[in-house]
C-alpha positions as CSV (number, residue, x, y, z in Angstrom):
1,M,3.0,18.5,71.8
2,L,1.4,15.5,73.5
3,E,1.3,17.3,76.8
4,V,-0.3,20.3,75.2
5,Q,-2.8,18.2,73.2
6,P,-3.1,14.8,74.8
7,T,-5.9,13.7,72.3
8,D,-4.0,14.6,69.1
9,F,-4.4,11.7,66.8
10,T,-1.3,12.5,64.7
11,T,0.9,12.7,67.7
12,H,-0.3,9.3,69.0
13,Y,0.2,7.8,65.5
14,Y,3.8,8.9,65.3
15,L,4.5,7.9,68.9
16,Q,3.1,4.4,68.1
17,E,5.4,4.2,65.1
18,I,8.5,5.2,67.1
19,F,7.7,2.9,70.0
20,H,7.1,0.0,67.5
21,R,10.4,0.6,65.7
22,T,12.3,0.8,69.0
23,G,10.8,-2.4,70.3
24,D,8.8,-0.8,73.2
25,L,5.8,-3.1,72.9
26,R,4.0,-1.8,76.0
27,R,4.0,1.8,74.8
28,T,3.2,0.7,71.2
29,L,0.1,-1.1,72.5
30,Q,-0.8,1.9,74.6
31,E,-0.7,4.3,71.7
32,Q,-2.5,1.8,69.4
33,S,-5.3,1.5,72.0
34,F,-5.8,5.3,71.8
35,L,-5.8,5.2,68.0
36,M,-8.4,2.4,67.9
37,K,-10.8,4.4,69.9
38,A,-10.2,7.9,68.6
39,D,-12.8,9.9,66.7
40,V,-11.4,10.0,63.2
41,E,-14.0,12.4,61.9
42,K,-11.9,15.2,63.3
43,V,-8.6,14.0,61.9
44,D,-7.2,15.3,58.6
45,D,-3.7,13.7,58.6
46,L,-3.9,11.3,55.7
47,E,-0.6,9.5,56.4
48,A,-1.7,8.8,60.0
49,L,-5.2,7.7,58.9
50,I,-3.9,5.4,56.3
51,G,-1.4,3.9,58.7
52,V,-4.1,3.3,61.3
53,G,-6.5,1.9,58.7
54,R,-3.8,-0.5,57.5
55,S,-3.1,-1.6,61.1
56,L,-6.8,-2.1,61.8
57,L,-7.2,-4.1,58.6
58,S,-4.2,-6.4,59.4
59,S,-5.5,-6.9,62.9
60,G,-8.9,-8.0,61.6
61,N,-10.8,-5.0,62.9
62,I,-12.6,-4.6,59.6
63,E,-15.5,-2.2,60.6
64,R,-13.1,0.2,62.3
65,A,-10.7,0.0,59.4
66,R,-13.6,0.8,57.0
67,S,-14.6,3.9,59.0
68,V,-11.0,5.2,59.0
69,L,-10.5,4.5,55.3
70,E,-13.9,6.1,54.5
71,R,-12.5,9.2,56.3
72,V,-9.4,9.0,54.1
73,L,-11.5,8.9,51.0
74,N,-13.7,11.7,52.2
75,I,-10.6,13.9,52.6
76,E,-8.9,12.7,49.5
77,P,-11.2,10.9,47.1
78,E,-8.1,10.2,44.8
79,S,-6.1,8.5,47.5
80,P,-4.5,5.4,45.9
81,E,-3.8,3.9,49.4
82,G,-7.3,4.6,50.5
83,H,-8.8,2.7,47.6
84,F,-6.2,-0.1,47.9
85,Y,-7.0,-0.8,51.5
86,M,-10.7,-0.4,50.9
87,A,-10.4,-3.1,48.2
88,Q,-8.8,-5.4,50.8
89,I,-11.8,-4.9,53.1
90,L,-14.2,-5.7,50.2
91,V,-12.1,-8.9,49.4
92,S,-12.5,-10.0,53.0
93,E,-16.3,-9.5,52.7
94,E,-16.3,-11.4,49.4
95,D,-17.5,-8.4,47.4
96,N,-15.2,-9.1,44.5
97,A,-16.8,-6.7,42.0
98,G,-16.5,-3.9,44.6
99,A,-12.9,-4.9,45.4
100,I,-12.0,-4.8,41.7
101,A,-13.6,-1.4,41.3
102,E,-11.6,-0.1,44.3
103,V,-8.3,-1.6,43.0
104,E,-9.0,0.0,39.6
105,A,-9.6,3.4,41.4
106,A,-6.3,2.9,43.2
107,I,-4.5,2.3,40.0
108,E,-6.1,5.2,38.3
109,A,-5.4,7.5,41.2
110,A,-1.7,6.4,41.1
111,H,-1.6,7.2,37.4
112,G,-1.3,3.5,36.5
113,N,1.8,3.0,38.6
114,Y,0.8,0.8,41.6
115,P,2.3,-2.7,41.4
116,E,0.8,-3.8,44.7
117,A,-2.7,-2.9,43.4
118,Y,-2.1,-4.8,40.2
119,N,-1.0,-7.8,42.3
120,L,-4.1,-7.6,44.4
121,K,-6.2,-7.3,41.2
122,G,-4.5,-10.5,40.0
123,E,-5.2,-12.3,43.3
124,I,-8.9,-11.4,43.1
125,Y,-9.2,-12.6,39.6
126,Y,-7.2,-15.8,40.3
127,Y,-8.3,-16.9,43.7
128,K,-11.8,-15.4,43.9
129,E,-13.1,-15.1,40.3
130,L,-11.1,-18.0,38.8
131,Q,-10.3,-15.9,35.7
132,V,-6.7,-17.1,35.0
133,P,-6.0,-14.9,31.9
134,R,-7.0,-11.7,33.7
135,A,-5.1,-12.7,36.7
136,A,-1.9,-13.4,34.7
137,E,-2.3,-10.1,32.9
138,A,-2.5,-8.2,36.3
139,F,0.4,-10.2,37.8
140,E,2.6,-9.4,34.7
141,M,1.7,-5.7,35.0
142,A,2.7,-5.8,38.7
143,L,6.1,-7.3,37.7
144,R,6.7,-4.9,34.9
145,Q,6.3,-2.1,37.4
146,D,8.2,-3.8,40.2
147,P,10.3,-6.7,39.0
148,N,11.2,-7.4,42.7
149,L,7.7,-7.7,44.1
150,P,7.8,-11.1,45.9
151,A,4.0,-11.6,46.1
152,A,3.6,-11.2,42.3
153,H,6.5,-13.7,41.7
154,F,4.8,-16.1,44.0
155,N,1.4,-15.6,42.4
156,I,2.6,-16.0,38.8
157,G,4.6,-19.1,39.8
158,N,8.2,-17.8,39.5
């Protein structure tokens, strides 16, 4: 497929995943380079877009991550992951109210079952807003949903 459509975003995304998992750093970086520059307005593969948005966010490429995640939310306004990663962008920009709204949208889109989102909500309340009771409530909800979530255990002091 890559030889037929060398600019196919989805193909490059999955190749990048394969190369990463097999330890081929050179080819992983080559595929990531393509993904970082690709025009996402023509892409409709949510899994690939979310994966690239997450990678961009973790690499600190906030503006590019925002454009990819905005594309996700344009395609699927109820994407829990789209809202979750958008919340992380807003946290990095110190827009705590916006981040909380995005986390709540993620939780709602996931029908209330998104422990990582509850944990992020707790982190925002605890570390950014200094609202300990609200933070504890969010961390406890995260742990009710996933008793093995390490970040929530750390945050609640277990």
